[in-house]
Steps between C-alpha positions, in 0.01 A plus 500: 500500500675720753639839422846637578493827691826669384489751787540239766624199307238279662288242328119516549365155467137589436370289207325677216357400157694592182452355164857587387644323810293196435620487139848558609483226767362265236777585256777447765365173636428354144849599403656352805336168452583500124876615565545242776387231257725621215793510743455153646442364158838635382672376807381154414688512168851588659775257554484382863844665565358845420259466786779489740656835394471785739617871527840578635359667815241238578491122546137473391502293180255554206312182616485635867376843384230342293409263784465817719280692242269199479498431870414847592216503265363201679555660836334827405194303376487334837534839679225652289272204600618506860600132473795323639814520285521230220759225499833624367568394141834334416773718329537388158814307410427443133338709229218235477403589866361835368204328342348422839612846633321668205171323606542595856578869406204513262258368765623750767514806268149420377367479861664840570321639202172356614546649841581831356148509376364486846463806728808633668518422867752444776635148530707362780785242437833360618806657354807323621348428843346847542133573477441773240190678377486668162253599241460226228594773246845528658563125469373509133734775421791317667420198269538710190810680614672204648454292188632779277803546722598134480430461118742782439755353749478158330533664154816690622667196651446294184626777269813552704573128448436518130144363510308764317167324461288753705442821302344731764347712230307183407380468852389855535142632551531674168575172321228319694238755369644522153537136427239333717213742508 
């Protein structure tokens, strides 16, 4: 895990051992996989029309945001493995489409968790036509933050249209630990 040097605002990428960081990483990754599954399961129960709602400032529908969340998980897995990008999954058009998305998301989230148990190292991958090199830990952290960002975005869009089926308190890390552990 790197350290933040507040005097220069630079990030030192030296990897060191830390039991607290290992435990925190396990918590965050386990929570991500669980919360993504809860979200996708709830989306599968919505009326199809609810999946086409979007925020006033954005044309991305709930279905498109969920598609993006799952698709990025797949791409991050490929980047971590230094493999070609996977085939694009279809944007869901009906709530029942989320059943297949849940399986896809579970598989890629589980693979990311397995990779997180390996040594941190630099990986090189394609990012929108540009070769990038990053530590695995950066991609794994991105997976956690990216998923959280879009779970919250989906909950907000749905709530703004009267679909209050996603209680963010029940998707929290606190809830995950209280109820499931």
